[in-house]
Structures are given as structure tokens and as C-alpha cells.
DOBA-370393 format. One record per residue (C-alpha): residue in one letter; chain; x, y, z. Coordinates in Angstrom, 1 decimal. Example, Ala and Ser with C-alpha at 12.3 -4.5 7.8 and 13.67 -1.06 7.14 Angstrom:
  residuo  cadena       X       Y       Z
        A       A    12.3    -4.5     7.8
        S       A    13.7    -1.1     7.1
This chain:
  residuo  cadena       X       Y       Z
        M       A    59.5  -197.2   104.2
        Q       A    62.1  -195.5   102.1
        R       A    65.7  -196.2   102.7
        H       A    69.0  -196.3   100.8
        I       A    70.1  -199.8    99.9
        P       A    73.5  -201.0   101.1
        F       A    76.6  -200.0    99.2
        G       A    77.2  -202.7    96.5
        Y       A    73.6  -203.2    95.5
        R       A    70.9  -201.5    93.3
        I       A    67.2  -202.1    92.9
        W       A    66.1  -203.3    89.5
        N       A    62.4  -204.2    88.7
        G       A    61.6  -204.3    92.4
        K       A    64.5  -206.6    93.3
        A       A    67.9  -206.1    94.8
        E       A    70.8  -207.0    92.6
        I       A    74.6  -206.7    92.8
        L       A    76.2  -203.6    91.4
        P       A    79.5  -205.1    90.1
        Q       A    81.7  -202.0    90.5
        D       A    80.6  -201.2    94.1
        A       A    80.5  -204.9    94.9
        Q       A    84.2  -205.2    94.0
        I       A    84.9  -202.3    96.4
        V       A    83.0  -204.1    99.2
        K       A    84.9  -207.3    98.6
        A       A    88.2  -205.5    98.5
        I       A    87.5  -203.8   101.8
        F       A    86.8  -207.2   103.4
        Q       A    90.0  -208.7   101.9
        A       A    92.1  -205.8   103.0
        Y       A    90.9  -206.1   106.6
        L       A    91.5  -209.8   106.6
        K       A    95.1  -209.0   105.6
        R       A    95.2  -206.9   108.8
        I       A    95.0  -203.5   107.1
        S       A    93.3  -201.1   109.5
        T       A    90.0  -199.4   108.7
        N       A    91.9  -196.0   108.7
        Q       A    94.4  -197.3   106.2
        I       A    91.6  -198.8   104.0
        A       A    89.8  -195.5   104.1
        K       A    93.0  -193.5   103.3
        G       A    93.7  -195.8   100.3
        L       A    90.2  -195.5    98.8
        T       A    90.4  -191.7    99.2
        E       A    93.8  -191.5    97.6
        Q       A    92.6  -193.6    94.7
        R       A    89.6  -191.3    94.3
        V       A    87.1  -194.1    94.6
        P       A    83.6  -192.5    95.1
        N       A    81.8  -193.4    98.3
        S       A    78.0  -193.8    98.8
        A       A    77.7  -190.0    99.0
        H       A    79.3  -189.6    95.6
        K       A    82.4  -188.1    97.1
        Y       A    86.0  -189.1    97.0
        S       A    86.3  -189.2   100.8
        W       A    86.3  -192.2   103.1
        N       A    86.7  -192.6   106.8
        H       A    87.1  -195.5   109.3
        V       A    83.5  -195.2   110.3
        A       A    82.2  -195.8   106.8
        I       A    84.5  -198.8   106.5
        G       A    83.4  -200.2   109.8
        K       A    79.8  -200.0   108.8
        I       A    80.5  -202.0   105.6
        L       A    82.5  -204.6   107.6
        Q       A    79.6  -205.2   110.0
        N       A    76.7  -205.1   107.6
        K       A    75.0  -208.6   107.6
        K       A    73.1  -207.8   104.4
        Y       A    76.3  -208.9   102.6
        L       A    75.7  -212.4   103.8
        G       A    72.5  -212.5   101.7
        D       A    68.9  -212.9   102.7
        D       A    65.5  -213.2   101.1
        F       A    66.0  -209.8    99.4
        Y       A    69.7  -209.2    99.0
        P       A    72.0  -211.5    97.0
        R       A    75.1  -212.7    98.9
        L       A    78.3  -210.7    98.5
        I       A    80.5  -212.1   101.3
        S       A    81.0  -215.7   102.5
        D       A    80.0  -216.7   106.0
        E       A    83.6  -217.7   106.8
        A       A    85.1  -214.3   105.7
        F       A    82.4  -212.3   107.5
        E       A    82.9  -214.3   110.8
        K       A    86.7  -213.9   110.6
        V       A    86.3  -210.1   110.2
        Q       A    83.9  -209.9   113.2
        K       A    86.3  -211.9   115.3
        M       A    89.2  -209.7   114.3
        R       A    87.2  -206.5   115.1
        R       A    86.3  -207.9   118.5
        E       A    90.0  -208.8   119.2
        T       A    91.1  -205.3   118.1
        A       A    88.5  -203.6   120.3
        E       A    89.7  -205.7   123.3
        Y       A    93.3  -205.0   122.5
        L       A    92.6  -201.2   122.4
        G       A    90.7  -201.4   125.7
        R       A    87.3  -200.7   124.1
        G       A    85.8  -204.0   125.2
        N       A    86.5  -203.3   128.9
        K       A    84.2  -200.3   129.4
        P       A    81.9  -200.9   132.4
        D       A    78.7  -200.4   130.4
        M       A    79.7  -202.8   127.6
        D       A    77.4  -205.7   128.5
        E       A    74.5  -207.3   126.7
        N       A    72.0  -204.6   127.5
        S       A    74.4  -201.9   126.2
        I       A    75.0  -203.8   123.0
        V       A    71.3  -204.6   122.2
        F       A    70.1  -201.0   122.8
        K       A    73.2  -199.2   121.6
        G       A    72.5  -196.8   118.7
        K       A    68.8  -197.6   118.8
        I       A    67.5  -194.9   121.2
        Y       A    67.1  -191.3   120.2
        C       A    66.0  -188.1   121.9
        G       A    62.8  -186.8   120.4
        Y       A    63.9  -183.2   120.8
        C       A    67.6  -182.8   119.9
        K       A    67.8  -186.1   117.9
        E       A    70.9  -187.1   119.9
        I       A    71.6  -190.8   120.6
        Y       A    70.9  -192.0   124.1
        Y       A    73.9  -193.5   126.0
        R       A    74.1  -195.8   128.9
        Y       A    75.7  -194.3   132.0
        R       A    76.8  -195.8   135.3
        E       A    76.4  -193.4   138.2
        H       A    77.6  -193.8   141.8
        R       A    75.8  -192.0   144.5
        D       A    75.7  -192.7   148.2
        Q       A    77.7  -195.9   147.6
        K       A    75.0  -197.1   145.3
        E       A    75.3  -197.8   141.6
        R       A    72.6  -196.6   139.2
        I       A    72.6  -197.4   135.5
        R       A    70.4  -195.2   133.2
        W       A    70.1  -194.3   129.6
        K       A    70.4  -190.6   128.9
        C       A    70.6  -188.1   126.0
        R       A    74.0  -186.5   125.8
        H       A    72.3  -183.1   126.1
        S       A    70.4  -184.0   129.2
        V       A    72.5  -181.6   131.3
        K       A    73.1  -178.0   130.3
        E       A    75.0  -175.5   132.4
        K       A    75.1  -178.1   135.2
        R       A    71.3  -178.2   135.3
        L       A    69.0  -181.1   134.2
        C       A    66.8  -180.2   131.2
        S       A    63.2  -180.6   132.3
        H       A    62.1  -182.4   129.1
        K       A    64.7  -185.1   129.3
        C       A    63.7  -188.6   130.1
        F       A    66.1  -191.1   131.8
        L       A    65.4  -194.8   131.3
        T       A    66.6  -198.0   133.0
        D       A    67.3  -201.3   131.2
        E       A    64.2  -202.7   132.9
        Q       A    62.0  -200.0   131.6
        L       A    63.2  -200.4   128.1
        E       A    62.8  -204.2   128.3
        D       A    59.3  -204.0   129.8
        T       A    58.0  -201.5   127.3
        F       A    59.4  -203.6   124.4
        V       A    57.7  -206.8   125.8
        K       A    54.4  -204.7   126.1
        I       A    54.7  -203.7   122.5
        I       A    55.3  -207.3   121.3
        N       A    52.4  -208.6   123.4
        G       A    50.2  -205.8   122.0
        I       A    51.0  -207.0   118.5
        I       A    50.3  -210.6   119.4
        V       A    46.9  -209.7   120.7
        V       A    46.1  -207.2   117.9
        P       A    48.0  -208.3   114.8
        T       A    46.6  -205.4   112.7
        L       A    49.1  -203.1   114.7
        L       A    51.7  -204.5   112.3
        E       A    50.1  -203.3   109.1
        P       A    51.5  -200.1   107.5
        G       A    49.1  -197.2   107.0
        K       A    47.2  -196.8   103.7
        G       A    48.8  -194.8   101.0
        K       A    52.2  -196.5   101.2
        K       A    53.2  -197.3    97.6
        A       A    56.2  -199.0    96.2
        K       A    58.5  -196.9    94.2
        N       A    60.9  -198.0    91.5
        V       A    64.4  -196.7    91.1
        A       A    64.2  -192.9    91.1
        P       A    65.2  -191.2    87.8
        C       A    68.8  -190.2    87.8
        T       A    69.9  -187.7    85.2
        V       A    73.5  -187.8    86.3
        S       A    73.6  -191.5    85.7
        D       A    72.0  -191.1    82.3
        K       A    74.5  -188.5    81.3
        L       A    77.4  -190.7    82.5
        T       A    76.0  -193.7    80.6
        L       A    76.0  -191.6    77.4
        E       A    79.5  -190.4    78.1
        I       A    80.7  -194.0    78.6
        Q       A    79.1  -195.1    75.4
        R       A    80.7  -192.3    73.5
        A       A    84.0  -193.1    75.1
        L       A    83.8  -196.7    73.9
        E       A    82.7  -195.7    70.4
        T       A    85.4  -193.0    69.8
        G       A    88.3  -194.5    71.7
        E       A    89.2  -191.1    73.0
        Y       A    89.3  -192.2    76.6
        T       A    91.8  -194.4    78.4
        A       A    90.7  -197.6    80.1
        E       A    91.4  -195.9    83.5
        E       A    89.2  -192.9    82.5
        I       A    86.3  -195.2    81.5
        K       A    86.7  -197.1    84.7
        H       A    86.5  -193.8    86.6
        L       A    83.3  -192.9    84.7
        A       A    81.8  -196.2    85.6
        F       A    82.5  -195.6    89.3
        L       A    80.8  -192.2    89.1
        R       A    77.8  -193.7    87.4
        A       A    77.5  -196.5    90.0
        S       A    77.6  -194.0    92.8
        A       A    75.0  -191.8    91.1
        Q       A    72.7  -194.9    90.8
        Y       A    73.2  -195.8    94.4
        Q       A    72.2  -192.3    95.5
        A       A    69.1  -192.4    93.4
        S       A    68.1  -195.9    94.4
        T       A    65.3  -196.1    97.1
        I       A    62.9  -198.9    97.8
        D       A    59.7  -199.2    99.6
        D       A    60.2  -202.6   101.2
        S       A    57.4  -202.2   103.8
        A       A    55.6  -205.3   102.5
        F       A    58.7  -207.4   102.7
        Q       A    59.6  -206.2   106.2
        T       A    55.9  -206.6   107.4
        E       A    56.1  -210.2   106.3
        K       A    59.3  -210.7   108.3
        L       A    57.6  -209.2   111.3
        R       A    54.6  -211.5   111.0
        K       A    56.9  -214.5   110.9
        A       A    58.9  -213.3   113.9
        I       A    55.9  -212.3   116.2
        L       A    52.6  -213.7   115.2
        G       A    51.7  -217.2   116.4
        Q       A    53.9  -216.8   119.5
        D       A    52.6  -217.0   123.1
        I       A    52.4  -213.9   125.2
        Q       A    55.9  -212.9   126.2
        N       A    57.0  -212.8   129.8
        D       A    60.7  -212.1   129.3
        F       A    62.7  -209.7   127.1
        S       A    64.2  -211.3   124.0
        K       A    67.3  -209.7   122.6
        E       A    67.0  -211.5   119.3
        L       A    63.4  -210.5   118.9
        F       A    64.3  -206.9   119.6
        R       A    67.0  -207.0   116.9
        Q       A    64.6  -208.6   114.4
        T       A    61.7  -206.1   114.9
        I       A    62.9  -202.6   116.1
        R       A    64.6  -200.0   113.9
        K       A    64.8  -197.3   116.6
        I       A    63.1  -195.9   119.8
        V       A    62.4  -192.2   120.1
        V       A    62.1  -190.8   123.6
        Y       A    59.9  -187.9   124.7
        E       A    58.9  -186.3   128.0
        E       A    57.1  -188.2   130.8
        G       A    58.3  -191.6   129.6
        R       A    56.6  -191.4   126.2
        L       A    58.3  -193.9   123.8
        C       A    57.8  -194.3   120.1
        F       A    58.9  -197.7   118.8
        F       A    59.7  -197.7   115.0
        L       A    59.3  -201.2   113.6
        I       A    61.4  -202.3   110.7
        N       A    58.5  -201.9   108.3
        G       A    57.9  -198.2   109.2
        V       A    55.0  -198.7   111.6
        I       A    55.3  -196.5   114.7
        L       A    53.8  -197.7   118.0
        E       A    53.6  -195.4   121.0
        T       A    53.3  -196.1   124.7
        R       A    54.4  -194.8   128.0
        V       A    56.6  -196.4   130.6
        G       A    54.3  -198.0   133.2
        S       A    51.2  -197.6   131.0
        S       A    49.3  -200.5   129.4
        Q       A    48.1  -198.5   126.4
        I       A    49.6  -198.7   122.9
        C       A    48.6  -196.5   120.0
        K       A    49.6  -196.5   116.4
        K       A    51.1  -193.3   114.9
        E       A    50.9  -192.5   111.2
        K       A    53.7  -190.0   111.4
        I       A    55.9  -188.2   113.8
        S       A    57.0  -184.9   112.4
        D       A    59.8  -184.2   114.8
        S       A    61.4  -187.6   114.8
């Protein structure tokens, strides 16, 4: 499974290691937020200082800052070295919750545990939009369903759209987990997945030569050399991809295999195992595991099949 590594790291000889320049930016973002500087202000400051972001552009926004502040990878795990202390990370999360409550974001009617665990994980297989959780009131009855934002066009329901309840999502997830417990080979990635080293980066190579020349000739100021180093770090980040399917498969084995058949939905197990769910017509759901394996089932069906690839997802 190919993915960009978190801002602040690079892959070297198959291992994640800290990129000093970007790591300093990550730490500075956490320190600034702990000083009660808003995500908008942090983003504005980085943009004005022309600090390159993960897309190699001098443009930051509050969303990008928020994603960095909530990324648990910075706490370190079996693959990523630690960047942020537990104490600092927990303080930041507490401050973000308090800010959300103060702004009224924590009082939305659908912001309960089900909304949080599934939020941002469910996608429409046709328009690629994220599913949202809606509360509907009809005939003095409340109905809660997950829908694609494009489920209604010109005041008419789209025929291919599938609405889902919390119970349906929970039940199908439990079915997927139990299927893996019974048939552990469902976890194994398909043949042909090969690990890849850091992709060649000509931009980074050119910048490295320019930095060396700058240091040798003394024609650049310290600030200009620092700027070149930032550019090189961003170029390396953009080129860095890793096939961590073996690592993620082992994490799945530890989380699932050896357990008894599940009767109830586990939020923690869902977070540990599922990258996303893609929804198609007639209740067809494709569960993308964190190691890239795709398992397909239908709401109300007992069958599970393994998909090698889904072209339109």
C-alpha cells in the first residue's frame, strides 16, 4: 500500500526517520498552539515566512495545521520515531476540544460516539464524496442515517445512492472481523505487492548540489541556505513513498487473530483495522483494511469476498 509519510519524516533504507527541518516545523506548530495561537494564525505565519508545506508550496491553511496537531504518528510507534511528547499532545487535544465546545461545534446533534468513529471513513463509490450522518424528523419520529452529500439532486433522490444506519455499519464491520477470524488468509495482501525504496527525486538532487556549492563558495547568506534546505526537505517528502503492507498486516494479525467470534461492535478495533469504507448500490460495501486489502460484502448478507482492486474507488 503506497502512501505519503507524515510531514516531518522520511524513509531511509526501509525505515522511517526524522527529517530535522520539517520536524522543527511540526514542533513549532505544537508549541505555537500551546501558546494559544490559533490554527489560522499559525497557517498565516508559515505562509508569510514562505515555509514550504507538504505539497512543496508556500501556502498553509488551518485544515493542514489541524491535521498535524491531531496526527498520533508524532507520538511514535513501531515504525515512526517520536516527535512530540505525550504531555504536549494530550494538552493540544484538550485545548482543541475546549475550543470546539466554545465555538459550539461540540453541541451538534450528531456528534456522538457513532458519528466520531465513522466520520471521514465512509465514501460514495460514485462521486467520491464523504458520507455524513444526518438526523431526520418525519411523522414525529427521528431517523438517523449516513448519506452521501450528493444523494439528492434537484429535490429527487438519486437511485444509485445507498443510505446506511449506524446498526448496519456496525453489523457489517463485525461480520468482516468474524470472517477474518474464521479465514485468516483474508488478511494477506495479494501477490505482486513489492516494497519500494524512496523514489528518485531529481529536484532534491539538484538542491543538494546547490547547497553544497553555496557552502563551498560562500556566495549565499545563511538565510538563503536555510531556504534551500527547506525546499529540499519538501521535495524529499513529496518523493517519499513506502509499501508498509507487511508492517500493517502484522498489526492486523495482532489485533484480530486469536480473538473469539465477535458479538458486539468495537470502536477501538474499527479504528485499528479500517482505513475507509466505500459504498455502492444495493448495500454493497467495500472495507479497505489498513494494509491495503479490500473485503466486500453486502448489508444483510453473510458472504465476504476479497477484491484485488477497485478501479473506481
